[in-house]
N, C-alpha and C positions, 0 to 999 in steps of 0.2 A: 814807684818803679814800674808797677804793673800798667798803669795809666799811659805811661810813655810808650811803652811796648805797644799797647793797643792803638795809641795814635800812630805809631810809626807802621803797624800793620795796615791800618786803614789808608794812610798815605800811599803805601806801596800797592795796595789793590787799586786805588784811583789811578796811580801812574800807570799800572799794568793793563787797567781797562782803557785809559786814554791812549796807550800805544796800540792795543788790539784794534781800537775803533777809531784810530787817527785817521785812517782814509775817510771813514763817513763823516767825521767831524769837519776836515779839511774842506770836504765837498760841499756840505751843507752851509758852511761860512761863506765859501765862494759863491754858491748858488744865491744865498740872500743878499749879498753884496750886489750881484749882478741884478736881480729882481728889484731891488730897491730903486733903482734908476728910472723905472718908468711908471707912469700912471696910465694904464691901458683903459681906453674908453670903450663903449659898445661899438659894434660895426656901423659904419655909414657908408652911403653910396659915394662912389667918386663921380664927379661931374666933369668929363672930358670936354675940353674945348672943341667947338665943331667947326668945320669949315662952312661959309655961308652956302646955302641951298643952291643959289644961282650961280655960283663960281664954276667957271668950266676948265677942263684941262686940255682942251683942244690945243691952245697955243703953247703948252709946256709939254713936250714929249719926253722929259726926263723921268727915269724910273723911280718908283717908290723904293725905299731900301728897308728890308726887314733883317735884322740879325738876331738869330736865336742862338744863345748860349746855354749849353748844359754844364753842370757843375759836377766834376769828378767823374764823368762818364769814361767807361773803360772802352778801349777799342774793340773787344769782344762783346759789348753789350749790344751791338747792332747785328742784325740779320744780313745787312747787304753784302757781306763779305764772306758769307757761308757760315758764320757763326751765330751768335746771339747767346742771351742769358738762358741758363738750364737747358743747354744743347739746342737753342733756337726755338724752344717750345713757348717762349714769350715774345713772338715775332714784332719787328718794328717798321711795317710797312710804309708809315707816313713819313718818317725821317728818311728811310732808305729811298722813297721816291724824289727827295730833293736830289740825292746824288745820281740816280739812275734817270731822271728827267733833266738833268743838267750836267754839271761837270763834277767827278770825284777827283779831288787833289789826293792821290794815294800816299804821298809823302809830305802830309800837312803837320806842321809843328805848332805847339803852343808856345807862347812867350815865356813860360817858366813852368816849372813842375808843381808850383803851388798856386793857389786861387788868385791873390791879389796882384802880384807883379805881373801875371799874364794879362789881366784885365787891364793894368795899366799900359801894357804894350799894346792891346787892342784899341784902347781909347786914345792913345797918343800917336800911334804909328811910329814907336821908337823903342829901342831897348829901354827897359825900365831903369836899367843902371845908368843910364845917361843923366838921368836927374834923381839918382839916389834911392830908387824904389826897389830895394834889394830884398827885403823881407816882409813877410805877410803880416798886415796890422792885426795884432792879437793883445787882448788885454793882459797886463803883465801878471794880474793875479791868476789867469788861466795857466800861463806858462810855469808859475811858481807852484800851482797845484799840480800839474802834470809832472813836474820834475820831483815833486815830493811823493807821489805814489808809484812812480816807476822804480822798480827794483833792479839792481843789477843783474843781468842775465848771464849765469854761469857760461863760459866758452866764448864769450865776447869780451872785448877791451871794455873801458868804461862806458857804459850804456848811454849815460846822459851827463851833462854838465850844464848847470844853472850859473850865468855869470853874474853873480851878485854885485860886482863891482860896476856894472852897466846900469843897474837899475835907477839910480839918480840921474842918468842921462837919457832916459826914454820919455818921450812926450806922451800924454794921454792917448788912449786908443782912438778917440774920435777926431785928433788930430794928426793921427798917422795917415797920409794919404798922397795923392798926386798934386804936386804943386800948381798953384794957379796960373803960372807962368807958361804951362803946358797949353797948347792948342788942341783942344779935344775933337775927335770926330764930329761930335754933335756940334761943337761951336763952328768948325768949318761948313758943314752942312747947312746949319742954321744961317750962317752968313750968306750962303747960296740960295737962300729962299725955301730952304725945307722946314717944315713942322717937325719938331724933334720930340719923341717920347720915350721915356724909360720906365720900364716895369720890371720890379724884382731885385735881385741883389746888386749892389754896387762896390763896397768894399774899397773904396778909394778915398775915404775920408768924409766927415759929416760937418766939421766946423771950418771955421776960417775960409770960407768961400770955396771948400773941396766938395761939397755935396752935389749930386747930379744936377740940381735945379740951378745950382751956381756955375755949373761947369758945361753950359751950352744946351740943356734939355728944357724945352719950354714947359714940359709936365713930367713929374717923377712920382710914381707910386713905387715907395722904397719897401723892401724887406727889412723892417726895423729889428725882428728877431726871427728865429729860424725853426720854429715848431710848425709842423705841417698842419696840426690840429692838437687840440689840449690833449695830454697823455690820457686823460680818463673819458674822452669823447666816444660816445657808443659806436660812432662810425669809423673808428680808427683801429688799426692792427699795428702794434710796436715790435720792435726787435731791438733789445739791448745787448751790447757786447760787452760783457764783464770783464773781458781780457784787454779793453782799450781804454785808457785814461782819458783820451780826447772824447770818447762816447759819454763817459761818466760824467765828464764836466758839462757838456752839453744838455744833457737831460736834467741837470741841476740848475743850469744857468740861464737857458734859453726860455722864451715866451712865444706865444702866438700873438704876433703884433706887426702891424704896418703902420705906414704914415704917408700923406700925400703933399707934395709940395713943401716939405720940411715942417708940415704942421703937426698937430697933437697926433698921439699915438692912438690906434684903434684896432679892434679884432678884424682880421680879414673876413671874406664871406665865403667860408667853405675850406676844403682841402686845398692847401697853398698852391700845388701846380695846377689844379683845376681853376682856382681864383685868378691866377695871373692869366691863364688862358682865356677866361670869360672877359677880362679886362682889355686883354689885347684884342680879341674879337671887336668890342665895343670901339677901340681906337680906331681899328681899320675902317669900320663903318663912318666914324665921324670925320676921318680924313680923306675920304675917296676923291674929293673934288680938289684935292691940292697935293703937291708932291710932300711926303712925309718920310721920316726915319723913325723906325720903331726898333728899339734895343730891349728885346725880351730876354732878360737874364735870369733863367730859372735856377733855383736851389736845388732841384732834383738832379741827380740821385744822392746828393750829399747827406751824410748822417745829420741828425738822427734818422735811423731808418723807420719811417712810418708810411703805410699804405692805406687806403681806403678799403673799408671791409668788402666792397663790391668787387674791387679789383683782385684783392686777396682771394675771395671765393672763387672768381673766374679761373684760378690757376691751382686748382685743387690736385692736380697731377704732380705738383712739385712738393715732395715730402719734407725736405729741408726747411725748416720755418724761416731762417734768416734769408735764405736763397729766395723763397716764396714772397717775403716781403719786399726784397730788393727787386725782383722781377715785376710785382706789382707796381711799384714806382716808375720802373721803365716803361710798363704799360700806360701809365696816366701820362707820362712825358710824351710818348709817340701819339697817344690820342690827342693831347694838346696841340701838337704840331700839325696833326691833320686837320683839326678844327681851324687853326689859323690859316692853312692853305685852303680851306673851303670858304672862309670869310673873303679872302682875296677873290676867288672866282665869283662868290655871290654878289659882290660889289663891284664887279666888272673890271677889275684892275689886275687880275692875275697875270695876264700876258706881259705887261710892262712893270713888273715888280721883281727886283733882284733879291732874292731870298738866299741868306747866308747861314749855315748850320755848322757849328763846331762846339767843342768843349774846352773849359779852361785849362785842363790838364788830363791826364790819365787817371784811371781808377785807383782807389786807395787800398794798400794792403792790410791797413787796420780795421777794415770790415770782416776779414776773415774769409773772403771768397775768392779762391785761387786762381780762377779761370777768367777774370774779367778783362785782363789784358792780353790774352793769348793771341798771337803766338810770341808776343814781346816779352823780355825780361823788364822786371822793375815795376815800380808803382809810382803814384803821386809821391812828391818830396824827394824823388831820385831823378837823375838826368838820363837813366837808362831809358830805352824807347817806350816802356811801359808807362813812364811818367810824363813824356812829352810828344809822342807820336799820337795825333789825336784825329777824329773824323773830322773831315774839312771838305764841305760841299757847297756849291753854289748853282742856283737855278734862277734862269731868265729867260722865258720861253720866247721873247721877242728877238733874243740875240743869240742864245746858247743852244746848240745842237743837243738833243737828248743822248745820253749814252756816252758823253765825251769824257775821257780820263786825262790826267796829266801826272806824271811820275817824277817830275823834278821837285826838289825840296822847296817848299813854301812855308811861310811863317805868319803867326797872327797879325804882325804889324803889316801885312800886305793887305789885309782887309780894310784898312783905312784908305791906303792909296787905291784900291780897286773902287770901292764905293765912291770917292771923290771924282775919280776918272768916269765912272758911270753917270755921275751927277752933273758932269761938265762944269765944276767949280773949280777953284784954284787951292793948290797945296800950299801949306806955309812955306816960305821961302828964306826965313831968318834964322834957320837951324836946320841941323842934319836930320832929315828923314830916312829912316831905314827901309822903310816899306817900298814895294813897287806896286804898280798897276798890274795885275796878273793876266787880264784878259787878252792883252796884245800878244801874249806869249803862247797863247793856246791856238792851235790850227782849227779853222772853221768858226771862229767868232764872228759875227757879221758885224761891219761898221766900225772895227777898231784900228786905229791908225796911230803910229806906224806899226806894222806888223812885225812881230819878232819870233815866228814860229821856229821851234827847235832851239831857241835859245836858253839859257839857263837863267832864272831869275836872279839867284844869289850864288855866288862862288863860295862864300862862307857864311856860316851862321854861328853865333856864340850864345851860351847862357851861363850864368854866375849866380851862386847863391853861398855867401860865406866863402869857406876855403875849397868849394867844390867848383870847378870851372870846366867848360866844355867848348870845344870847337869842332864843327862839321864842315869840312873842306874836300872838294873833288873825290868825293865818295867815302872818305874816311873819316872816323869820328874818334877823338881823343878826349879823354876825361880824366882830370887831376884832381884828387881828393888829398889837399895837404895835410888834413888832420889825421886820416888814416894812413897817409904815406904811400899812397897807391896811385898808379896810373893805369889806364886802360886804353887800348887801341884796337879798333875794329875795322875791318874792310866792309862796309856796309852794302856793297854791291854783291859781294859773294857771301856775306854772313849778315843779313839784315836784322837778325835776332840776336846778335852780340853774343855769340858762345865762345868765340876763339880770340883771346887776347894776344894781339901781335906785336906786343912791345918789344920782346926779345928778337923777333925777326927783323923788325923795321927800326933800329935805332936812328937812323938819318931822319926818317919821317917823323919820329917823335920829337927830335930836336927842333924841326922846322915848325911842328905844330905847336910846339910850346912857346916859340917865338912868336906865333900869331896870337896866342892867348895874352902874352905879355903886352904885346902891342895894343890889343884891342882893351885890354884892362887899364892901360895908361890913359885911354879916352874917357873913360867913365868916371862917374862922381863917387866919392865916399858914401856909405850907406846915410840917408837922412836920419836914421836912428839905428842904434846898435843892436846886435843880436843878443838876446837874453838867455838862449838855450841852444844847445847843440846835442843831438841824439843820434844814436845808432838806427839805421833802416837797414833791414836785410833786404837784398836785391831780389832773392829767389823764393821768399817764403813769405806768408802773412803773419801777422803779429802773434796770433794765436798757436802758431806752429812751434813745436819745440826746437830748442837751439842744438845744433849738432857741429861737430868739428868740421872745419873747412867751409862754413856758411859765409857767403859773400855779403859785404855790407859796405854802406858808404855812412859819411856822417851828414846829416841835415841841419843846418843852423836857422834860426828863426828868432 
């Protein structure tokens, strides 16, 4: 009898220890599964294709096009609007200069509040939901891990739901992407005679013809995985957020890895942001004698938060460690943008290069820095302004007057049409294109015809993610979250920071705008893969802040 009791005690101890350490066990197993996929070789130099030295640009006056995309950059991360990280003590003069020396679109909107659908909008010139790209491609194991370690938060309704019934319907992560039937910006510009280069994040599929190299880019240096440097590198300073399940997974599952033209995986050449900048500078020099399109898709300042020791040391006045690491990452991003701009000048092509800068969405609340999207409410993963109102600048010295501003709503898919218009090539005509060429709408732009100064590029704009649907029309913004059973209506002219919900005061407007949503949704496709997870995101507080009665929230599906 005694030995049975002893066995039961041992089993109970093992079960208890398993429960106590279940989070660590789950993360370790998920990390091992993610790392097992790759055999990462040593660093090797990328050999970029070079235009012939004797090739001349005299007969081709079309501009080069450089699209620089940040990842999860907050509205208040830049100093151009009077803000900046750590009260402006980590300035961004190089990014600011793109706006101050060109156009600031002060009401620029991203294609989505999450990474990949926004990028799909950029590359297609369309609402991503027109082709079923509604949710961000994420390994199913990651979503399962996140749902397993998130605990219910007292004071909120069910914090998270994992849809186990959808698991068998989900395609592998590498096959989640933009359908090959879409005509990418790179394909359109390549057809028009441009040499096309992609550097950095893609997130629009890797297999079945969906990789960047198969979607119109002549050359592609891919962020194969997202560590900026190995965690134990002597030149890196790390900040881990133990309150964030996403962060925990990234530290376990990500590697320091790149690949070129869909080839073997290798270690990048230095801190990731600096490495992408180095390679962008090389591509500019290699292509100075021919029209080119460079899509420089930085990972910064997305988590995991990692900065170079040199950038971290330069910001010793910032006492909060997490904020200091984040500010150092912004410092590296801004320095990199400056180096790209200097490369254009050094190669004699600055005057006739259209440079576009934006972010895929707003700053994330899960990094625990409450000021990154000020003065706007919300974060990445929400359709409040903090999630979709993004920096949106264009600079083209030969055409655009410095210091120009434009305050009408514009959208990521307009970048496609604007670039194609500048390149004097042809837009796709066999499908509905949602973007417009923005330059004819801006007073004072040289050589743009027909002129449309004072007109509004878009009467309506829409966003959709799961049960969360939004329309912006005639200066009013309506958001419907069917899971939460909530509707918000804001007068964006009088209340751009979305403080006063006008649903009760404007019942007829609500009815009209809901009809707009229903009509728009009827034109969209069903998601190409189902949502596996739906989670609460609080609108006004970061993930680490305590829950209080009355906290506003939405449900984010992925």
